[in-house]
BALUMBA-81788 format. One line per 2 residues: for each residue x, y, z of N, C-alpha, C, O. Coordinates in pm, 1 decimal. Layout:
<rs>
X/Y/Z/X/Y/Z/X/Y/Z/X/Y/Z  ...
</rs>
This chain:
<rs>
5428.3/5918.9/10359.1/5507.4/6015.2/10459.1/5628.6/5996.1/10464.6/5680.1/6107.0/10479.0  5728.2/5895.3/10460.6/5864.8/5869.1/10495.8/5890.9/5974.9/10314.7/5950.9/6082.3/10311.0
5855.0/5935.0/10242.1/5889.1/5946.7/10075.4/5889.7/6111.4/10098.9/5997.1/6169.0/10081.3  5793.0/6175.5/10131.4/5782.8/6273.7/10120.4/5907.9/6415.8/10212.8/5970.1/6516.5/10178.9
5880.8/6323.6/10355.5/6006.4/6363.4/10387.7/6160.0/6384.0/10345.9/6238.6/6471.2/10382.8  6173.9/6303.3/10279.4/6333.7/6242.8/10212.3/6328.8/6367.6/10082.8/6425.3/6439.3/10056.5
6209.7/6373.3/10019.6/6228.6/6455.2/9939.0/6226.9/6592.2/9945.4/6284.5/6670.8/9870.3  6149.5/6618.1/10050.1/6179.8/6775.5/10112.8/6288.4/6794.4/10163.4/6337.3/6905.6/10144.0
6379.8/6677.9/10260.5/6525.9/6714.4/10269.5/6609.1/6737.3/10137.9/6710.4/6805.3/10121.7  6549.8/6674.1/10063.7/6665.2/6695.7/9899.7/6632.8/6787.5/9864.0/6738.9/6846.8/9844.7
6547.6/6858.2/9834.7/6505.4/7031.1/9805.2/6575.6/7099.5/9880.4/6642.0/7186.7/9824.5  6585.2/7089.4/10001.0/6626.2/7209.7/10127.4/6777.9/7155.5/10120.6/6850.2/7236.8/10178.2
6841.2/7060.9/10076.9/6985.1/7045.4/10099.5/7020.7/7100.8/9956.9/7123.6/7167.8/9948.3  6944.0/7078.7/9842.4/6977.1/7153.9/9742.3/6984.8/7308.3/9719.9/7080.0/7353.9/9656.6
6888.7/7389.2/9769.5/6865.3/7525.6/9801.6/6986.2/7581.3/9896.4/7054.9/7681.0/9874.2  6993.6/7507.0/9989.3/7121.1/7554.2/10098.7/7240.1/7545.2/10002.9/7297.2/7647.3/9964.5
7282.9/7404.0/9958.7/7425.5/7402.3/9878.7/7422.3/7544.6/9751.1/7507.8/7633.1/9753.4  7323.0/7541.2/9661.4/7296.1/7647.2/9559.3/7328.1/7775.3/9654.4/7440.6/7824.6/9647.1
7229.2/7831.8/9745.9/7274.5/7935.4/9778.4/7425.5/7990.8/9848.5/7464.9/8106.4/9833.3  7499.9/7887.1/9926.3/7595.2/7890.8/9986.1/7695.3/7894.6/9831.0/7776.8/7986.8/9828.6
7693.5/7824.3/9736.2/7796.4/7828.0/9584.9/7781.1/7986.7/9567.4/7875.7/8065.1/9561.0  7648.3/8019.4/9561.1/7592.7/8166.6/9492.6/7689.1/8285.3/9558.5/7745.0/8386.4/9516.0
7678.5/8224.8/9670.8/7755.7/8340.2/9763.3/7889.3/8355.3/9753.9/7944.4/8462.5/9729.2  7955.5/8230.1/9776.5/8120.8/8238.3/9727.2/8128.0/8266.4/9580.9/8201.3/8365.2/9576.6
8095.7/8237.9/9463.9/8092.1/8291.7/9376.8/8087.3/8442.8/9339.5/8152.4/8521.6/9270.9  8006.7/8443.1/9398.1/7955.8/8661.3/9400.7/8064.6/8714.6/9459.1/8111.0/8817.3/9409.7
8133.4/8649.5/9587.6/8229.8/8714.2/9632.3/8431.2/8683.4/9577.0/8538.5/8736.1/9606.4  8393.4/8589.4/9502.2/8522.8/8548.1/9426.4/8593.1/8690.3/9359.2/8710.9/8721.0/9377.7
8509.0/8759.5/9288.4/8602.1/8880.7/9247.4/8566.4/9004.7/9297.0/8609.0/9111.5/9253.2  8490.1/8991.3/9386.1/8474.2/9138.2/9481.7/8631.6/9171.3/9562.9/8688.9/9094.9/9640.6
8669.0/9280.9/9526.9/8815.3/9308.4/9610.7/8754.9/9432.5/9739.0/8709.1/9544.5/9716.0  8768.4/9386.9/9830.4/8681.7/9469.0/9938.4/8811.6/9579.9/10011.7/8799.5/9690.7/10064.1
8939.9/9489.4/9986.4/9037.1/9624.2/10051.0/9159.3/9618.5/9990.2/9181.1/9528.4/9909.2  9262.4/9719.7/10022.4/9376.9/9720.8/9948.6/9488.0/9677.6/9997.8/9591.2/9733.8/9961.1
9495.1/9572.4/10088.6/9573.1/9580.7/10181.8/9712.6/9530.6/10129.8/9824.7/9574.7/10155.4  9675.6/9430.3/10052.9/9817.1/9369.3/9952.2/9902.9/9498.1/9912.7/10015.7/9524.5/9954.3
9822.2/9576.2/9819.6/9891.8/9689.4/9768.2/9999.8/9806.2/9847.0/10113.1/9852.2/9832.8  9861.8/9819.9/9952.5/9964.7/9920.1/10084.6/10067.4/9833.7/10095.5/10171.6/9875.3/10045.0
10072.0/9727.8/10144.6/10182.1/9633.4/10194.0/10289.0/9672.0/10069.6/10375.6/9752.3/10104.4  10293.3/9642.1/9977.5/10385.8/9660.3/9896.3/10417.1/9807.1/9853.7/10507.8/9813.5/9770.7
10368.3/9914.8/9887.6/10371.1/10026.9/9880.3/10474.1/10080.8/9986.7/10573.7/10149.3/9963.3  10424.7/10031.2/10119.7/10521.0/10054.5/10227.1/10641.0/9955.6/10251.3/10711.6/9974.3/10350.4
10670.1/9841.0/10157.2/10779.7/9771.9/10173.2/10752.1/9660.3/10280.0/10841.0/9586.6/10322.5  10632.7/9654.9/10315.9/10655.3/9562.9/10451.8/10587.3/9435.5/10395.8/10540.3/9428.9/10282.2
10586.4/9332.4/10488.7/10544.9/9184.9/10410.7/10415.3/9168.7/10513.6/10390.9/9242.8/10608.8  10341.1/9057.4/10472.2/10229.9/9011.8/10543.8/10280.2/8936.7/10660.7/10188.0/8892.9/10729.5
10424.2/8902.4/10713.3/10484.8/8847.0/10799.4/10478.3/8945.3/10905.0/10443.3/8923.3/11021.0  10511.1/9044.5/10860.5/10568.7/9159.3/10920.9/10465.5/9220.9/11006.3/10492.1/9286.8/11106.8
10320.3/9191.6/10952.4/10230.0/9274.8/10969.9/10141.8/9157.8/11086.2/10078.7/9204.4/11181.0  10147.8/9037.2/11066.6/10092.1/8958.7/11139.9/10187.1/8922.7/11283.7/10156.8/8853.3/11380.7
10257.4/8965.7/11267.0/10393.1/8966.9/11377.8/10320.6/9097.5/11472.1/10276.8/9104.4/11587.0  10332.6/9184.5/11369.2/10308.1/9344.7/11494.6/10119.4/9290.3/11527.2/10077.4/9321.1/11638.7
10063.0/9247.7/11473.4/9927.5/9225.5/11490.8/9883.0/9122.2/11615.6/9780.8/9138.2/11682.4  9967.7/9026.7/11631.8/9973.7/8927.0/11707.4/9868.1/8779.0/11623.0/9804.2/8705.7/11698.4
9865.6/8762.5/11520.5/9772.8/8682.8/11472.5/9877.6/8608.1/11341.4/9997.7/8631.7/11328.2  9821.1/8544.2/11281.3/9901.1/8401.0/11188.1/9885.6/8476.6/11071.9/9791.1/8545.9/11034.0
10024.7/8445.0/11007.5/10041.6/8495.7/10839.8/9916.1/8458.5/10761.5/9873.6/8523.0/10665.6  9863.6/8353.0/10809.6/9746.1/8278.7/10718.7/9618.5/8380.6/10727.9/9556.4/8403.1/10624.0
9579.2/8441.0/10847.0/9523.1/8514.3/10878.2/9535.5/8678.3/10772.0/9440.6/8740.4/10724.1  9704.5/8716.7/10760.1/9680.3/8815.2/10702.8/9661.1/8748.3/10556.1/9560.0/8783.9/10495.6
9729.7/8674.2/10505.4/9682.9/8618.8/10351.7/9557.6/8666.8/10346.0/9531.6/8778.5/10301.3  9453.5/8568.6/10400.5/9352.8/8577.1/10382.4/9257.2/8722.2/10342.8/9164.2/8743.9/10265.1
9333.9/8803.6/10439.8/9287.8/8969.4/10424.8/9366.5/8990.8/10291.4/9296.1/9041.5/10204.1  9451.5/8973.4/10267.0/9522.6/9001.4/10119.2/9442.3/8971.2/10040.7/9389.3/9061.0/9975.3
9413.6/8865.5/10024.4/9348.4/8788.1/9904.9/9199.3/8815.5/9917.3/9131.9/8773.9/9823.1  9136.5/8876.4/10013.6/8973.3/8930.4/10024.1/8925.5/8829.4/10045.9/8812.0/8831.0/9998.1
8950.1/8722.1/10100.4/8886.6/8579.5/10156.1/8821.4/8639.2/10262.3/8701.8/8610.1/10263.4  8858.5/8716.4/10357.2/8794.7/8752.2/10459.1/8823.1/8856.1/10465.3/8885.3/8910.6/10374.1
8781.4/8927.8/10592.1/8827.0/9105.0/10581.7/8860.9/9128.0/10742.8/8806.1/9060.7/10830.1  8958.8/9232.2/10770.4/8946.6/9228.4/10905.0/8868.5/9308.6/10968.1/8794.6/9386.7/10908.1
8877.0/9296.5/11154.0/8743.2/9402.3/11175.3/8805.5/9522.3/11184.1/8925.3/9542.5/11164.2  8686.5/9636.9/11227.3/8710.6/9733.6/11205.4/8851.1/9797.2/11313.1/8954.8/9856.0/11282.6
8811.1/9765.6/11407.8/8935.5/9749.2/11540.7/9069.1/9760.0/11474.6/9159.4/9842.3/11489.7  9057.4/9649.2/11392.9/9207.4/9575.7/11352.6/9223.6/9676.3/11238.9/9329.9/9738.2/11243.3
9138.3/9707.5/11134.0/9172.8/9781.4/11030.1/9264.7/9937.5/11084.2/9363.3/9997.1/11040.8  9158.6/9960.8/11212.9/9233.3/10098.2/11251.6/9412.5/10059.7/11282.5/9507.4/10116.6/11228.5
9417.8/9972.7/11361.7/9554.8/9944.7/11389.3/9615.5/9907.5/11293.0/9726.7/9960.2/11292.6  9592.7/9812.4/11170.7/9657.0/9809.7/11059.9/9692.4/9945.8/10978.5/9783.7/9959.6/10897.0
9597.1/10043.4/11020.9/9659.4/10198.7/10928.0/9735.8/10247.2/11041.0/9835.9/10297.0/10989.6  9742.0/10257.2/11139.0/9840.0/10283.8/11246.4/9975.0/10222.1/11216.9/10076.4/10291.7/11209.8
9975.6/10084.9/11198.9/10150.7/10036.1/11199.7/10180.1/10079.6/11059.2/10295.2/10122.6/11051.1  10104.5/10083.4/10928.9/10131.6/10114.0/10799.1/10164.4/10264.7/10783.8/10222.1/10308.2/10684.2
10122.3/10347.1/10894.1/10145.9/10492.8/10838.1/10026.1/10564.2/10764.6/10044.3/10678.1/10721.4  9923.2/10511.5/10751.2/9827.7/10538.1/10645.6/9679.8/10551.1/10709.9/9655.8/10522.2/10827.1
9583.4/10598.6/10617.1/9453.2/10642.8/10660.1/9385.7/10488.5/10646.0/9428.2/10407.6/10563.5  9272.6/10459.2/10740.1/9175.2/10367.1/10713.1/9121.4/10361.1/10549.9/9096.8/10256.9/10489.3
9110.4/10489.1/10499.4/9044.5/10511.7/10378.4/9133.4/10447.6/10265.7/9076.9/10382.1/10178.0  9258.1/10461.9/10264.1/9345.2/10355.4/10189.6/9354.3/10241.2/10192.4/9417.2/10180.4/10105.8
9297.3/10185.0/10287.0/9342.2/10034.6/10313.0/9168.0/9961.6/10229.3/9166.4/9845.4/10188.8  9081.1/10024.3/10221.7/8956.1/10014.3/10159.9/8894.8/10064.3/9998.0/8898.7/10184.5/9971.7
8855.5/9994.4/9924.3/8822.2/10035.6/9811.4/8669.9/10075.2/9840.2/8582.3/10015.6/9902.9  8669.8/10216.1/9761.3/8545.5/10260.7/9753.6/8407.1/10173.4/9667.1/8294.4/10222.9/9665.3
</rs>
């Protein structure tokens, strides 16, 4: 019984690890927002945007790198601050 449980745990661990790696690999090359490009077009920095939103520059950097995404209300505020439409900040 003990060997069966240990074997089952190893299989479960393998599948969880694989699922996390697969998700990470799939997200690495997908760009979901254009925030970095719009900041350059508007001649603004990530630090400026972070100060305006009251978040850390690390958070804005993660948004610009498409590691994480801003919430929809935050996206509204970003569009307002940058003087653009929300659709300009996302990739179709």
